C-alpha positions as CSV (number, residue, x, y, z in Angstrom):
1,X,106.4,93.0,100.6
2,X,103.3,93.1,98.4
3,X,100.6,95.7,98.0
4,X,97.0,94.9,97.3
5,X,95.5,97.3,94.8
6,X,92.6,97.8,92.4
7,X,93.9,98.0,88.9
8,X,92.7,100.9,86.8
9,X,90.4,98.5,85.1
10,X,88.7,97.7,88.4
11,X,90.0,94.3,89.1
12,X,91.6,93.7,92.5
13,X,95.0,92.1,92.9
14,X,98.2,92.0,94.9
15,X,101.2,94.0,93.6
16,X,104.7,93.0,94.4
17,X,107.1,95.7,95.7
18,X,108.6,95.9,92.1
19,X,105.1,96.3,90.5
20,X,104.2,98.9,93.1
21,X,107.4,100.9,92.5
22,X,106.9,100.6,88.7
23,X,103.5,102.2,88.9
24,X,104.8,104.9,91.3
25,X,107.9,105.7,89.3
26,X,106.0,107.2,86.4
27,X,104.1,109.7,88.7
28,X,105.2,113.2,89.6
29,X,107.3,113.9,92.7
30,X,104.2,115.2,94.6
31,X,102.4,111.9,94.1
32,X,105.5,110.0,95.4
33,X,105.6,112.2,98.5
34,X,101.9,111.8,99.2
35,X,102.3,108.0,98.8
36,X,105.3,108.0,101.2
37,X,103.3,110.0,103.8
38,X,100.4,107.5,103.4
39,X,102.8,104.6,103.9
40,X,103.6,105.8,107.4
41,X,100.4,107.5,108.5
42,X,97.1,106.6,107.0
43,X,94.2,107.1,106.6
44,X,94.6,110.9,106.3
45,X,92.3,113.7,105.0
46,X,93.5,115.9,102.1
47,X,94.1,118.8,104.6
48,X,96.2,116.5,106.9
49,X,98.2,115.2,103.9
50,X,98.9,118.8,103.0
51,X,100.1,119.5,106.5
52,X,102.3,116.4,106.7
53,X,103.8,116.7,103.2
54,X,104.2,120.5,103.3
55,X,102.5,120.7,99.9
56,X,99.8,123.1,98.9
57,X,96.2,121.7,98.9
58,X,95.9,121.9,95.1
59,X,99.1,119.9,94.7
60,X,97.9,117.3,97.1
61,X,94.6,117.0,95.3
62,X,96.5,116.6,92.0
63,X,98.8,113.9,93.5
64,X,95.8,112.0,95.0
65,X,94.0,112.1,91.6
66,X,97.1,110.7,89.9
67,X,97.5,107.9,92.6
68,X,93.9,107.0,92.2
69,X,94.2,106.8,88.4
70,X,96.8,104.1,88.7
71,X,95.0,102.3,91.5
72,X,97.4,103.0,94.4
73,X,95.1,105.1,96.6
74,X,91.6,104.6,97.8
75,X,89.3,106.8,99.8
76,X,86.4,106.5,102.2
77,X,84.4,108.8,104.5
78,X,86.0,109.5,107.8
79,X,84.6,107.7,110.9
80,X,85.2,110.8,113.0
81,X,83.7,113.3,110.6
82,X,81.5,112.0,107.8
83,X,81.8,115.2,105.9
84,X,85.5,114.5,105.2
85,X,87.1,111.8,103.0
86,X,90.3,110.1,104.1
87,X,92.8,108.5,101.8
88,X,94.9,105.3,102.2
89,X,97.2,103.2,100.1
90,X,95.4,100.1,98.7
91,X,97.0,97.0,100.2
């Protein structure tokens, strides 16, 4: 399996499963859990991620920031509610 991501430098590419895991392994457990939730059910809002992961909102925000820093998560405005952002794994 390969995962398409934007690298922190901004260039787009495809990550192998090993490369994906290598980026993820350095992150805190909360980021790993959020990534796992997004693997099975995305896109999700920050609030929905908190519900699904059973993590506090602040912890989810921190996890999303860390995942975005390494280029594993992207966001866009929700089609259902343009006031909300939803998050997804970059593939």
